[in-house]
C-alpha positions as CSV (number, residue, x, y, z in Angstrom):
1,M,0.0,0.0,-0.1
2,E,1.2,3.0,-0.9
3,I,-0.1,6.1,1.0
4,Q,-0.1,9.4,-1.1
5,F,-1.3,12.0,1.9
6,I,-3.6,12.3,4.6
7,A,-6.5,13.5,2.8
8,S,-9.2,14.1,6.2
9,V,-8.5,14.0,9.7
10,S,-12.3,14.5,12.0
11,V,-13.6,14.5,15.9
12,I,-16.2,12.3,15.8
13,A,-19.0,14.4,18.0
14,A,-21.9,13.2,19.8
15,D,-23.1,16.5,20.1
16,P,-22.0,18.5,17.2
17,P,-23.3,22.2,18.0
18,A,-21.6,21.6,21.4
19,S,-17.9,21.0,19.3
20,R,-18.3,23.8,17.3
21,K,-18.4,25.8,20.4
22,L,-14.5,24.8,20.3
23,F,-13.8,24.5,17.1
24,V,-15.0,27.5,15.0
25,D,-16.1,29.9,18.1
26,A,-13.2,29.3,20.4
27,L,-10.8,28.2,18.0
28,G,-11.7,30.1,15.0
29,L,-11.4,27.5,12.3
30,P,-13.3,28.7,9.1
31,L,-15.9,25.3,9.4
32,R,-18.9,25.1,7.5
33,K,-22.3,23.2,8.1
34,H,-23.6,21.3,5.3
35,E,-26.9,21.9,4.4
36,G,-29.2,19.8,5.7
37,D,-26.9,18.2,8.6
38,E,-24.6,18.7,11.9
39,Y,-21.5,17.8,9.6
40,Y,-18.9,20.9,10.0
41,S,-15.9,21.0,8.3
42,S,-13.2,22.8,6.0
43,E,-10.9,22.2,3.2
44,N,-9.2,25.7,3.9
45,I,-7.1,25.2,6.9
46,A,-3.3,25.3,6.3
47,G,-1.7,21.9,6.5
48,S,-4.9,20.0,6.2
49,K,-6.7,18.7,3.1
50,H,-10.0,18.6,4.9
51,F,-11.1,18.5,8.7
52,G,-14.0,17.7,10.3
53,V,-16.7,17.5,13.1
54,W,-18.6,14.2,12.1
55,P,-21.5,13.4,14.2
56,L,-21.3,10.1,15.4
57,S,-24.7,9.5,14.5
58,Q,-23.3,10.0,10.2
59,A,-20.0,7.7,11.4
60,A,-21.8,5.1,12.7
61,Q,-24.1,5.2,9.3
62,A,-21.4,5.4,6.7
63,C,-19.8,2.1,8.7
64,F,-23.0,0.1,9.4
65,G,-25.9,1.5,8.1
66,T,-27.9,2.7,11.2
67,T,-27.5,5.8,12.9
68,A,-26.5,4.0,16.4
69,W,-23.0,2.9,17.1
70,P,-22.8,-0.6,18.1
71,T,-22.7,-1.3,21.7
72,D,-20.2,-4.4,21.1
73,R,-17.4,-1.5,19.2
74,T,-15.6,0.8,21.0
75,I,-17.1,4.6,20.4
76,P,-14.7,6.5,18.0
77,Q,-13.5,9.8,18.9
78,A,-12.2,10.7,15.8
79,S,-11.5,9.5,11.8
80,I,-8.2,9.9,10.0
81,E,-8.2,8.6,6.1
82,F,-4.9,8.1,4.0
83,E,-5.3,8.7,0.8
84,V,-3.8,6.2,-2.3
85,A,-3.5,7.1,-5.5
86,G,-6.9,5.6,-7.2
87,E,-10.3,3.3,-6.4
88,A,-8.3,0.3,-7.3
89,A,-5.4,1.0,-4.6
90,V,-8.3,1.1,-1.9
91,A,-9.8,-2.3,-2.4
92,D,-6.3,-3.3,-2.7
93,A,-5.5,-1.3,0.5
94,G,-8.6,-3.2,2.7
95,R,-7.4,-6.2,1.2
96,E,-4.0,-5.8,2.7
97,L,-5.2,-4.4,6.0
98,Q,-7.2,-7.5,6.5
99,E,-4.3,-9.8,5.8
100,H,-2.6,-7.8,8.4
101,G,-5.3,-8.8,10.6
102,F,-7.6,-5.5,10.6
103,P,-11.2,-6.4,10.1
104,L,-12.6,-4.1,8.0
105,L,-16.1,-2.4,8.9
106,H,-16.5,-2.3,5.5
107,P,-15.1,-2.8,2.3
108,A,-14.0,-0.3,-0.2
109,R,-17.1,1.2,-1.9
110,T,-17.9,4.7,-3.8
111,E,-19.9,7.2,-1.3
112,P,-22.9,9.5,-2.9
113,W,-20.0,12.3,-3.2
114,G,-17.3,10.1,-5.2
115,Q,-15.1,9.3,-2.4
116,T,-14.1,5.8,-2.4
117,I,-12.9,4.3,0.9
118,A,-12.5,1.3,3.2
119,R,-12.5,1.9,6.8
120,V,-11.1,-0.2,10.0
121,L,-11.7,0.6,13.3
122,S,-7.7,0.6,15.3
123,E,-7.3,-0.6,19.0
124,E,-7.3,3.5,20.0
125,G,-11.2,3.7,19.1
126,L,-9.8,5.9,15.6
127,I,-11.5,5.4,12.5
128,I,-8.7,4.6,10.2
129,G,-9.8,5.4,6.3
130,V,-7.9,4.7,3.5
131,S,-9.0,6.3,0.5
132,Y,-9.6,7.9,-2.8
133,A,-10.9,11.1,-2.9
134,P,-10.7,12.6,-6.8
135,W,-11.1,16.7,-6.2
136,L,-7.9,16.1,-3.2
137,H,-5.9,15.0,-6.2
138,D,-6.2,18.1,-8.4
139,K,-5.5,20.7,-6.3
């Protein structure tokens, strides 16, 4: 697996409006709320391709297809996504992670916004994604 760069770091928030108070109000990060949901993010923070405050319910939906995080899994505190060269490399990375003993939360798939990603949950409670987001390669 050849990681090209860190594509995204997101705090996973059980209470997104409370997290907004720290990241937007106190720290002054230029996070914008996505229309129709509680996800705040920015692609305009120096040194970062993407930073977000990801609602736990959305993380659960992305990983398990339900808004509730499974009670038998560590509740994640953050997500970090590592970018690879293309969609096929995401599938290859998912298989490689499994070969190293890391069960996938889900195999490589393309999300509605065009990002292809496979995810695992680390021992520390981090959602680790290996992804390909085409728009990040145009910058």
